[in-house]
N, C-alpha and C positions, 0 to 999 in steps of 0.2 A: 625982570624980563621974562623968566619962565612962568611966573605967576600970572603976568599980564597975558601971555599966550594962552594959558589954561582958562582964564576968565573970558577972553575973547572966544575961545572954542565953546565954552558953556553958553555964551550968548548966541553964538551961531547955531548951536544945537537947539536952543529954545526957539529961535526964529524959524529954523527949517522944520523942526518937528522930528519925532522919533522915527517915523517911517523913512523919511529921506536920509537922516543921519545914519540909521542902521544899514540902509542900502549902501550908503557911501563907505561905511566902515567895512562891510562885507566885500564890496567890489575892490576896495583898496588892498585888502588882504589877498584877494584873488590875484590882483595886479602884481603884488609882491612875488607870489608864487610863479606867475608867468614870467616875470623879469628874471627870476633865478633860473627857471627851467631853460630859457632860450638865450641866456646871457652870452654863452660862449661863442656862437657864430657871429652875433652882432659885434662882440668885442674884437673878434678876429678881423672883421671887416674894417673896423676903426683902426686896428693895429696896422693894417695894410696902408693906412694913410700916414704912417710914421709916428703915431702916438705911442707914448710909453704904455707898456702892457697894463700896469695898475690903473693908470688914468683911463685907458680905453675900456677896461672892465667897469669902472665907476660910471663913465659917461653912458655906456651901453645900458647899464642897469637903470639909470635915471630916465633915459630916453624911452625905454620899453615901458617903464612904469607910467610915464606921462601919456604915452599912446594908449595904453590899456585903460587908464583913468578917463581919457577923452572918449573912448569907445563906450565905456559903461555910462558915462554922463549923457551921451547921445541916446543910448537905449532907455535911460530913465525917463526921458521926455514922453516916451510912448507907454512904458510899463507902469510908472508910478503916478502919472497925472490923474487917471480915473480914481485910483484909490485915495489920493490926497483930496480930491474933490468930495468924495463920499465922507471922509472923516471931517473935512472942513464944514460940512453942512450941519453938523451937530456941535453946539457950543461946548458941551461938557467933554466930548471926545476930542475936540480941538485943543482944549486946555490940557488934558492928559497927554496928548501927543506932543505938545510943546515941552512940558516939564520932563517927560521921559526922554526927549531928544537930547537933553544935556549929557546923559551918561555916555552914549556911544561917541559923541563928539569930543568929550574930554578924554576918553580912552584913546581915540585915534590921535589926538594932539600929544598925549604922553609918549606914544610910540614915535611920532614924528620928531618931537623934541629930543628924545634919547638918541635916535639915529643921527639927527643933525649935530648934536654935541659931539658924538663919536667922530663924525666926519671932520668937524672943526679941530678936534684934538689931533687927528691923524694928519690933517692938512692945515697947520697953524698959520693961516694967512695974515692974522693980526698979531703983532708982537705982544707977548705976555698973555695970550689967550689960554694956552695950556695951564699956566699957573692960576689964572682966574677961575677956570673950571675946576681945577684941583682944590682950590680954596672954598668953592661953593659946596656945601654939604649935599644939597639937593642935586646939583649938577654932577658932582663926582659920583654920587650913588647911581644916577641914571646911566652915565657912561659905563660904570662898572657892570651894571646889570646887562647891558647890551654887549659889551666887549667880552663877557664871560662866554658868549656863544660864538666868539670869533673863529675858533678852529673849525667849527661846523660850517659857518658861513664861508670861510676860505675854501673848503672843499666843494661846497655847492656852487661857488663862483669860479671853480676851476683854477684856484690859485695854488693848489698843492702846498708844497713847503716853501714856495718862493714868497718872500716878503712877510712871513708870519710875524705879527707884532704882539704875541702873547706867549712867552716861553718861561716856564719856571721849573719844570720837572726834568732833571737830568741826574743820572747816578753819579756817585763820587768820582769815578774815573772815566766817565763818558764825556765825549765832546760832540756837540751838534754844530754842523756847519751852517753858517748864515749867509743868505744871498744879499750882500750889501754892495753899494757902489764903491768904487775905488776913491782914494784920497778924501775920505771923510775927515772932518775936523771937529770931533765932539768936544764940548766944553763942560766944565763942572757945573752942577746945578744945585747950589747950596739950599735954595728954597725948597726944592723937591726933597732934599735930604732931611730938612727939618720937618716937613710934612710927614714923611714916612717914619721918622723917629717918633713923632707924636702919636701916630697911629699904632705903632708897636707898643708904646707905653700905655695907650688907652686900652688895648687888648689885655694887657697884663693887669693893670689896676682894676679893671672891671671884674676880674676873676680873683681879686684879693692877693695878687702877686706884687712883689716889689717893683717899682719903676726902675728902669735901667739908667745908668749914668752915661752921659755922652763922653766917650774916650777920644780925645783929639789925636792920639797916636794912631788910631785905627783908620781914620778918614783918608789920609793919603794912600795907605795900603789898598783900601777898597777902591778908591778912584783910579789908581794905577792899573788894577786888574780889570776894571770896567773899560778903561781906555784901550787896554791891550786886546780885549775881546772884540771891540769894534775894529781895531787896526788889523788884527789877524783873522777877522771874520769867523769867529767861533763862539760857542757858548759852553762853558764848562768850568768846573772847579780846578782842574789840573791844567796849568799853563805849560806850554812847550818851552817857555823861557824861565819862568820863576818857580815852577813846581806846584805843590799843593798849597792850600791856605795856610797850613802849619809851617811849611817852608817859608812862606812870605812873612809870617809873623816872626819867625826866628831870625830871618835876615834883617828885619827891621828892629831887632833887639827887644821885642815885646815878649815878656815871660808870662806864662799862664798855667793854671791848673786844668782848665777846660776851655775848649774853643769850638766854634762852629761857624759855618758860612752859609748864607742864603743868597741865591742869585735870581734875578728876574729880568726879562727883556720885554718891555711894553712901551706904550705911548704915554700913559698917565700913571700918576702915583696910585690912584684908587684902583686901577686895574691890576697893577703890580702887587699891591697889598692883598687884594682879594685872591689873586692867583696863589700867593704864598700861603694865605690862611686856608685855602681849599686843598692844599697839599699837606699830607700828614707829617712828613718829615720836616718840612719848613715850619709848619705850625708848632711842632714840638720845640724847635729852636727858639721861636718867638716866645713861647710860654714856659720854657724850661726854668724852674725856680732857682737852679744853681747859678745861672748867668747873672752877672752884675753890671757889666760894661758893654756898650754897643757903639760901633762906629759905622756910618753909612756913607758910601760913595755912589753918586749918581752922575753919569756922563750923558749929556743931551746932544743927540746928533740930528735934531730937527725932524725932518720928514722920515728919517731912518730910525726914529724911536729913541728910547732912553734905556740905558743899561744900569741896573740897580745891583749893588753889592752890599750885603749886611754882614758885618763881622761881630760875633758875640764872643766875649771872653770872661773868664773868672780869674782874676790875678792870683 
């Protein structure tokens, strides 16, 4: 599907030519900046119609982008037409213009696909779509690259701390409050747990470290903490109910020489894993040679994201 979109974009770039596609790419980027700059008042107006704040921001962003694109397309009829006629008059120049047009057209489609996949992950309207994107190496990489900028985009769109869906960094005794709906009903996501487990071992074996063994004793402990964070609307290692990760291990009867815990709150496995690997302390846990066992718990709350808990131990 993604490859077909890129091939179609390449053909469209060849058909339209470099001048037209470069203009389209430039105006699209300008349109994005305009949509970001004036999103807040448009979103507020839509919010006055009773729309959810997140939906209002998304609709306002898309509407502004479409209006900006339409205005630039209209302007192109007057600004580009003479230049295209001049280039078209020379056969060699026309050929160069067509071949060169493939590059900006494919570049634009790459950005569009990445943003579209990110939206589909956040708003999973098709059952199983999150898992399908996570399983796609190309798709998950594109979502991860875009979602890594999510905190900056959230601020630009006036989202502040509300609804942030990329959290990994929190100190050992710190709690971050999460703006979540009441009465969430998160469910275990064993498929995501397996994908994240495989990603961790891939990171380790690619560096010559031993692969970790899946420890089934740790999975219910991790899931329970993930579920509690959703229920009590917080993000942190220390629970007001069960205490620290070490307390939870002890209460479950799990003995260990060394132990560590990683947490992430995100929409997709790829984004969670990238966030953990980009954080020094979490990366150290993932790559610590002394650890031998791993249990992962993932609770999926649909539009409200996924909570990831990794428990590492050395028995």
